[in-house]
Residue frames as a rotation matrix with the C-alpha (Angstrom) as fourth column:
MET 1
0.632 -0.613 -0.475 -5.17
0.707 0.205 0.676 -2.12
-0.317 -0.763 0.563 -20.62
THR 2
0.911 -0.343 -0.229 -2.64
-0.376 -0.918 -0.122 0.70
-0.168 0.198 -0.966 -20.55
ASP 3
0.566 -0.794 -0.222 0.90
0.071 0.315 -0.946 0.49
0.821 0.520 0.235 -21.86
PRO 4
0.722 -0.279 -0.633 3.28
0.692 0.270 0.670 -0.43
-0.016 -0.922 0.388 -18.97
THR 5
-0.348 -0.919 0.185 5.91
0.915 -0.376 -0.144 2.02
0.202 0.120 0.972 -20.22
SER 6
-0.291 0.293 0.911 3.51
0.117 -0.934 0.338 4.96
0.949 0.205 0.237 -19.79
LEU 7
0.701 0.562 -0.439 2.73
0.464 0.108 0.879 4.18
0.542 -0.820 -0.185 -16.12
PRO 8
0.461 -0.550 0.696 4.38
-0.670 -0.730 -0.133 6.37
0.581 -0.405 -0.706 -13.45
PRO 9
-0.398 -0.668 -0.629 7.06
-0.003 0.686 -0.727 4.66
0.917 -0.288 -0.275 -11.35
LEU 10
0.671 0.630 -0.392 5.91
0.344 0.204 0.917 3.39
0.657 -0.749 -0.080 -7.96
PRO 11
0.293 -0.571 0.767 7.43
-0.678 -0.689 -0.254 5.29
0.674 -0.446 -0.589 -5.01
ASP 12
-0.681 -0.633 -0.367 9.42
-0.117 0.589 -0.800 3.75
0.722 -0.502 -0.476 -2.15
ARG 13
-0.856 0.435 -0.278 6.58
0.383 0.174 -0.907 4.55
-0.347 -0.883 -0.316 0.26
LEU 14
-0.717 0.688 0.114 2.87
-0.241 -0.398 0.885 4.87
0.654 0.607 0.451 -0.53
SER 15
-0.857 0.514 -0.032 -0.33
0.169 0.222 -0.960 5.17
-0.487 -0.829 -0.277 1.51
ILE 16
-0.526 0.748 0.404 -3.99
0.683 0.088 0.726 4.92
0.507 0.658 -0.557 0.49
ASP 17
0.188 0.569 -0.801 -5.01
0.919 -0.390 -0.061 7.33
-0.347 -0.724 -0.596 3.28
PRO 18
0.383 0.005 0.924 -5.54
0.649 -0.714 -0.264 10.83
0.658 0.700 -0.277 1.76
ARG 19
0.986 -0.005 0.169 -4.49
-0.122 -0.713 0.690 12.43
0.117 -0.701 -0.704 5.07
SER 20
0.564 -0.822 0.079 -1.03
0.549 0.445 0.707 10.87
-0.617 -0.355 0.702 4.85
PRO 21
0.356 -0.522 -0.775 1.95
-0.597 -0.765 0.242 12.81
-0.719 0.376 -0.584 3.42
HIS 22
-0.710 -0.660 0.248 2.80
-0.285 0.590 0.755 9.63
-0.644 0.466 -0.607 1.47
HIS 23
0.152 0.848 0.508 -0.50
0.478 0.387 -0.789 9.61
-0.865 0.363 -0.346 -0.45
VAL 24
-0.811 -0.342 -0.474 -0.16
-0.278 -0.488 0.827 10.16
-0.515 0.803 0.301 -4.23
ALA 25
0.095 0.990 0.102 -3.64
-0.287 0.125 -0.950 10.34
-0.953 0.061 0.296 -5.77
ALA 26
0.203 -0.036 -0.979 -2.36
-0.969 -0.152 -0.195 10.11
-0.141 0.988 -0.066 -9.37
LEU 27
-0.805 -0.575 -0.146 -1.05
-0.587 0.807 0.066 6.57
0.080 0.139 -0.987 -8.78
PHE 28
-0.645 0.605 0.467 -4.48
0.032 0.632 -0.774 5.31
-0.764 -0.484 -0.427 -7.74
GLU 29
0.161 0.629 -0.761 -5.88
-0.879 -0.259 -0.400 6.02
-0.449 0.733 0.511 -11.18
HIS 30
-0.113 -0.292 -0.950 -4.18
-0.652 0.743 -0.151 2.70
0.750 0.602 -0.274 -12.03
ASP 31
0.894 0.446 -0.036 -4.72
-0.294 0.648 0.703 -0.58
0.337 -0.618 0.711 -10.20
VAL 32
-0.121 -0.968 0.220 -1.77
-0.804 -0.035 -0.594 -1.04
0.583 -0.248 -0.774 -7.79
GLY 33
0.833 0.332 -0.443 -1.09
-0.060 0.849 0.525 -4.42
0.551 -0.410 0.727 -6.19
ILE 34
0.150 -0.776 0.613 1.25
-0.981 -0.193 -0.003 -5.46
0.121 -0.601 -0.790 -3.37
ARG 35
0.576 -0.123 -0.808 3.11
0.041 0.992 -0.122 -8.75
0.817 0.038 0.576 -3.14
PHE 36
0.304 -0.419 0.856 4.29
-0.932 -0.317 0.177 -9.38
0.197 -0.851 -0.487 0.43
ASN 37
-0.325 -0.580 0.747 6.69
-0.673 0.697 0.249 -12.30
-0.665 -0.421 -0.617 1.05
GLY 38
-0.981 -0.191 -0.022 5.67
-0.140 0.628 0.766 -13.80
-0.133 0.754 -0.643 -2.29
GLN 39
-0.428 0.898 0.103 1.88
0.894 0.437 -0.096 -13.62
-0.131 0.051 -0.990 -1.75
GLU 40
-0.620 0.285 0.731 -0.44
0.204 -0.841 0.501 -10.94
0.758 0.459 0.463 -3.11
ARG 41
-0.613 0.421 -0.669 -2.19
0.706 -0.088 -0.703 -8.92
-0.355 -0.903 -0.243 -0.38
VAL 42
-0.275 0.609 0.744 -5.35
0.618 -0.481 0.622 -6.88
0.736 0.631 -0.244 -0.94
ASP 43
0.701 0.606 -0.377 -5.67
0.648 -0.320 0.691 -5.33
0.298 -0.728 -0.617 2.55
VAL 44
-0.287 -0.918 -0.275 -2.51
0.958 -0.281 -0.063 -3.16
-0.020 -0.281 0.959 2.54
GLU 45
0.788 0.548 -0.282 -3.04
0.572 -0.820 0.003 0.44
-0.230 -0.163 -0.959 3.72
GLU 46
0.758 -0.633 -0.157 0.60
-0.647 -0.761 -0.056 1.60
-0.084 0.144 -0.986 3.45
TYR 47
0.827 -0.556 0.087 3.94
0.560 0.828 -0.023 0.14
-0.059 0.068 0.996 2.40
CYS 48
0.619 -0.752 -0.226 7.66
-0.720 -0.658 0.221 0.98
-0.315 0.026 -0.949 2.45
ILE 49
0.890 -0.293 -0.349 10.00
-0.024 0.734 -0.679 -0.95
0.455 0.613 0.646 0.17
SER 50
0.050 -0.985 0.164 13.34
-0.340 -0.171 -0.925 0.24
0.939 -0.009 -0.344 1.61
GLU 51
-0.409 -0.163 0.898 12.38
-0.910 -0.005 -0.415 -0.53
0.072 -0.987 -0.146 5.23
GLY 52
-0.782 0.051 -0.621 10.52
-0.155 0.949 0.273 -3.73
0.603 0.310 -0.735 4.26
TRP 53
-0.831 0.547 -0.103 7.12
0.289 0.266 -0.920 -3.33
-0.475 -0.794 -0.379 5.92
ILE 54
-0.553 0.775 0.305 3.39
0.157 -0.262 0.952 -2.99
0.818 0.575 0.023 5.23
ARG 55
-0.882 0.413 0.228 0.56
-0.355 -0.262 -0.897 -1.71
-0.311 -0.872 0.378 7.41
VAL 56
-0.604 0.732 -0.315 -2.67
0.125 0.477 0.870 -3.69
0.787 0.486 -0.379 7.48
PRO 57
0.055 0.702 0.710 -5.85
-0.796 -0.399 0.456 -3.37
0.603 -0.590 0.537 9.58
ALA 58
-0.935 -0.333 0.120 -5.91
-0.322 0.657 -0.682 -5.39
0.148 -0.676 -0.722 12.81
GLY 59
-0.684 0.729 -0.023 -9.20
0.722 0.673 -0.161 -7.19
-0.102 -0.127 -0.987 12.23
LYS 60
0.099 0.830 0.549 -12.36
0.704 -0.448 0.550 -5.16
0.703 0.332 -0.629 12.83
THR 61
0.111 -0.137 -0.984 -10.83
0.928 -0.340 0.151 -3.13
-0.355 -0.931 0.089 15.68
VAL 62
0.262 0.009 0.965 -11.22
0.553 -0.821 -0.142 0.66
0.791 0.571 -0.220 15.38
ASP 63
-0.790 -0.534 -0.303 -9.88
0.572 -0.462 -0.677 3.58
0.221 -0.708 0.671 17.39
ARG 64
-0.338 0.695 -0.635 -12.04
0.626 -0.338 -0.703 6.22
-0.703 -0.635 -0.321 19.07
LYS 65
-0.407 0.169 -0.897 -12.25
-0.543 -0.835 0.088 8.21
-0.735 0.523 0.432 15.81
GLY 66
0.625 0.749 0.220 -13.55
-0.332 0.510 -0.794 5.18
-0.706 0.423 0.567 13.88
GLN 67
0.320 -0.614 -0.721 -10.32
-0.906 0.025 -0.422 4.54
0.277 0.789 -0.549 11.97
PRO 68
0.908 0.006 -0.418 -9.08
0.044 0.993 0.108 0.92
0.416 -0.117 0.902 11.83
LEU 69
0.591 -0.762 0.265 -6.15
-0.507 -0.095 0.857 0.03
-0.627 -0.641 -0.443 14.07
MET 70
0.720 -0.415 -0.556 -3.08
-0.505 0.235 -0.830 -0.86
0.475 0.879 -0.040 12.02
ILE 71
0.673 -0.638 0.373 -0.35
0.010 0.512 0.859 -3.40
-0.739 -0.574 0.352 12.57
LYS 72
0.378 -0.666 -0.643 3.04
-0.922 -0.333 -0.197 -3.38
-0.083 0.668 -0.740 10.86
LEU 73
0.849 -0.143 0.509 4.28
0.141 0.989 0.042 -6.56
-0.510 0.036 0.860 9.20
LYS 74
0.172 -0.880 -0.442 7.92
-0.775 -0.398 0.491 -6.88
-0.608 0.258 -0.751 8.16
GLY 75
0.240 -0.152 0.959 9.10
0.421 0.906 0.038 -8.78
-0.875 0.395 0.281 5.10
LYS 76
-0.811 -0.535 0.236 9.80
0.395 -0.204 0.896 -8.45
-0.430 0.820 0.377 1.38
VAL 77
0.181 0.876 -0.447 7.52
0.155 -0.474 -0.866 -5.84
-0.971 0.088 -0.222 -0.29
GLU 78
-0.840 -0.385 0.383 6.96
0.413 0.005 0.911 -5.78
-0.353 0.923 0.155 -4.06
PRO 79
0.018 0.865 -0.502 4.48
-0.144 -0.495 -0.857 -3.22
-0.989 0.088 0.116 -5.47
PHE 80
-0.875 -0.244 0.419 3.25
0.355 0.265 0.896 -3.71
-0.330 0.933 -0.145 -9.04
TYR 81
-0.448 0.757 -0.475 0.61
-0.829 -0.551 -0.097 -2.55
-0.335 0.351 0.874 -11.49
ARG 82
-0.271 0.449 0.852 -2.13
0.134 0.894 -0.429 -5.08
-0.953 -0.002 -0.302 -12.23
């Protein structure tokens, strides 16, 4: 396990999609978790702490380009390193 003091700080907004301007590849070298309204979520595609939302896939539904359709859920967002 790595030393928590040597980990980079988590940004206010982060996306796992490499096409997004909010994607930071260096952060994904470490295992990042998201706690949403007190429960850990493993299906989060993007989050924003200051606005209080996460984006998650809407089931198995995909758009015409094959990307999953996303829904935005509002609540308390807490990112952390596992």
